[in-house]
C-alpha positions in Angstrom: -46.0 3.4 3.3 -48.8 0.5 3.0 -48.3 -2.7 0.7 -49.6 -1.3 -2.8 -49.4 -4.1 -5.0 -50.8 -7.3 -5.1 -48.6 -8.9 -7.9 -44.9 -9.5 -8.2 -43.0 -10.8 -11.1 -39.5 -10.6 -12.7 -39.4 -10.3 -16.8 -36.9 -9.6 -19.9 -36.8 -6.3 -21.3 -34.4 -4.4 -23.3 -30.7 -4.4 -21.9 -31.3 -7.0 -19.2 -34.4 -7.9 -16.2 -36.5 -6.0 -14.2 -38.9 -6.6 -11.4 -42.9 -5.7 -11.8 -45.5 -4.9 -9.1 -49.2 -5.5 -11.0 -47.3 -5.4 -14.6 -45.5 -2.2 -13.6 -42.0 -1.5 -14.0 -40.4 -0.8 -10.7 -38.0 2.1 -11.1 -34.8 2.9 -8.9 -35.3 5.7 -6.3 -34.0 8.4 -8.3 -36.4 7.3 -11.1 -34.5 5.9 -13.4 -35.4 2.4 -15.1 -34.3 -0.4 -12.8 -32.5 -3.0 -15.1 -30.1 -5.5 -13.7 -27.9 -7.8 -15.4 -29.0 -11.0 -14.8 -32.3 -13.0 -14.2 -31.0 -14.3 -11.2 -30.6 -11.1 -9.3 -34.3 -9.7 -11.2 -35.8 -12.8 -9.3 -34.3 -12.5 -6.3 -35.2 -8.8 -6.0 -38.9 -9.9 -6.9 -39.1 -12.3 -3.7 -37.9 -8.8 -1.5 -41.1 -7.6 -2.7 -43.2 -10.6 -2.4 -42.3 -10.9 1.1 -43.2 -7.7 2.3 -46.0 -7.4 4.3 -49.5 -4.8 4.5 -46.5 -1.9 5.5 -43.8 -1.8 3.2 -40.1 -2.1 5.3 -37.3 -0.6 2.7 -34.8 -2.1 5.6 -35.9 -5.9 3.7 -34.8 -4.4 0.6 -31.0 -4.7 0.4 -30.8 -6.1 -3.1 -33.4 -3.1 -4.3 -31.0 -1.0 -2.7 -27.2 -2.3 -4.0 -28.9 -2.1 -7.6 -30.2 1.5 -6.9 -26.7 2.3 -6.1 -25.4 0.9 -8.9 -28.1 2.5 -11.6 -28.2 5.8 -9.8 -24.4 6.7 -8.1 -22.3 4.4 -9.6 -23.2 4.7 -13.4 -23.4 8.7 -13.3 -19.6 8.9 -12.3 -17.6 5.3 -11.6 -14.6 7.4 -11.3 -15.6 9.1 -7.9 -16.8 5.4 -7.2 -13.7 3.9 -7.7 -11.7 6.6 -6.1 -14.1 6.0 -2.9 -13.5 2.3 -2.8 -9.7 2.6 -3.7 -9.5 4.4 -0.1 -10.1 0.8 1.6 -6.9 -0.4 -0.4 -4.9 2.8 1.0 -5.8 2.4 4.4 -6.3 -1.8 4.6 -7.1 -3.3 8.1 -5.1 -6.2 7.1 -1.7 -4.3 6.9 -2.1 -3.2 10.6 -1.1 -5.9 13.3 -0.7 -5.5 16.7 3.0 -6.0 17.6 5.0 -9.5 17.2 4.9 -11.9 19.9 1.2 -10.6 20.8 -1.5 -13.3 21.0 -3.3 -10.7 19.0 -0.8 -10.7 16.3 -0.8 -14.1 15.6 -4.4 -14.2 15.4 -3.9 -11.7 12.8 -1.1 -13.4 11.1 -2.9 -16.5 10.6 -6.4 -15.0 9.4 -4.9 -11.9 7.5 -1.8 -12.9 6.0 -3.1 -15.7 3.8 -5.3 -13.4 2.1 -2.8 -10.3 1.6 -0.3 -13.0 0.2 -3.2 -14.8 -2.4 -3.9 -10.5 -3.2 -0.2 -10.0 -3.8 -0.2 -12.9 -6.3 -3.4 -12.7 -7.6 -3.0 -8.9 -8.5 0.8 -8.4 -9.0 0.8 -6.1 -6.0 3.0 -5.3 -2.8 1.2 -4.4 0.2 3.2 -2.8 3.1 2.3 -4.7 6.7 3.1 -2.7 9.8 2.8 -3.0 13.8 0.4 -0.2 15.0 -1.9 2.2 13.4 0.1 4.6 12.3 -0.6 5.3 8.5 1.6 4.0 6.3 1.6 4.4 2.7 0.6 1.8 0.1 3.3 1.6 -3.1 2.3 3.9 -5.7 2.3 0.6 -8.1 0.2 -1.6 -6.0 -2.6 1.3 -5.8 -2.2 2.0 -9.6 -2.8 -1.6 -10.1 -5.9 -2.1 -8.1 -7.5 1.1 -9.6 -7.0 -0.6 -12.6 -8.5 -3.5 -11.6 -11.7 -1.7 -10.1 -11.9 0.6 -13.3 -12.5 -2.7 -15.2 -15.4 -3.5 -13.2 -19.2 -3.0 -14.1 -21.5 -0.9 -11.8 -23.2 -3.4 -10.2 -19.7 -5.1 -8.8 -18.3 -1.8 -8.0 -21.7 -1.7 -5.9 -21.0 -5.1 -4.1 -17.4 -3.9 -3.6 -18.7 -0.4 -2.3 -20.6 -2.2 0.7 -17.8 -4.9 1.5 -15.2 -2.4 1.5 -16.9 -0.4 3.7 -18.0 -3.3 6.2 -14.8 -4.8 6.4 -12.6 -1.6 6.4 -10.6 -3.7 3.8 -10.2 -4.0 -0.3 -8.7 -7.0 -0.2 -11.2 -8.7 1.7 -13.7 -7.4 -0.5 -11.8 -8.2 -3.5 -11.1 -12.0 -2.2 -15.2 -12.2 -2.6 -14.9 -12.1 -6.4 -13.8 -14.9 -6.2 -15.8 -18.3 -7.1 -14.7 -19.7 -3.7 -14.8 -16.9 -1.3 -16.6 -18.1 2.0 -18.8 -15.2 3.5 -18.4 -16.5 6.9 -14.5 -16.7 7.0 -14.4 -13.4 4.9 -16.4 -11.5 7.8 -14.2 -13.7 10.7 -11.1 -12.3 9.1 -12.5 -8.8 8.5 -14.1 -8.6 12.3 -10.9 -10.3 14.1 -9.7 -7.6 16.2 -13.4 -7.3 17.8 -14.0 -11.1 18.0 -10.6 -11.2 20.1 -11.8 -8.4 22.5 -15.2 -10.7 23.0 -13.2 -13.7 23.6 -11.5 -11.7 26.2 -13.7 -9.9 28.2 -17.2 -11.5 26.3 -19.6 -9.7 24.0 -21.9 -6.7 24.9 -25.2 -7.3 23.9 -25.6 -4.1 21.7 -21.8 -4.9 20.1 -23.1 -8.1 19.8 -26.2 -6.9 17.8 -24.3 -4.8 15.8 -21.7 -7.7 14.6 -24.3 -9.8 13.9 -26.3 -6.9 11.7 -22.9 -6.4 10.0 -22.5 -9.6 8.8 -25.8 -10.5 7.7 -25.0 -6.7 5.4 -21.8 -8.5 4.5 -23.6 -11.8 3.5 -25.9 -10.0 1.4 -23.5 -7.8 -1.0 -21.9 -11.3 -1.2 -25.2 -12.7 -2.2 -26.0 -9.5 -4.2 -22.2 -9.9 -5.9 -22.9 -13.4 -7.5 -26.4 -12.8 -8.6 -25.5 -10.2 -10.4 -22.6 -11.8 -12.2 -24.8 -15.2 -12.4 -25.7 -14.3 -16.2 
């Protein structure tokens, strides 16, 4: 699609902030009013539209997309989305380790155990850890506590957590992104520890490296969206 607008702006409106193209408010992909909770997020979304060339490239509108997920999907059925996100806690990759004594196990302990113990202390839960990949059920009390925490989040936070937990295959990693001092690069290194370990041993295939870089960029953008949405 060719670019159909010249001027891009963000403005305050009833219930929040919005982006306008030639003075007309942008709508979500399902046709709803696209109203976001902070001026910072609206400004960043406006910058995405400003950066478009003569041909629109939807893949370069990730903030727009996460806002639309919040408004079109999560707000419509938050319980279903909470359940979907919680599944990444039920099978959190940080709980599945190599065998003790294995060099990969040592790397996992170094990167994963601090995140798990912080999550346990912060949320008052306990995670079961095992060596191997056979499913290990997490305590119901843990899942109940995590569900309650997710249910207390707004749709924009849940939109970011949906992306983060999916990319990381870990709810623990996604929840750590909620902290003010969260380090996006370090969190991605933790989430991608096993693939990075294999690459250290055998080297990167070009396609695998490009996929890692793309997913890391998506992960960082989701953290940016989270911080922008919570900025005001």
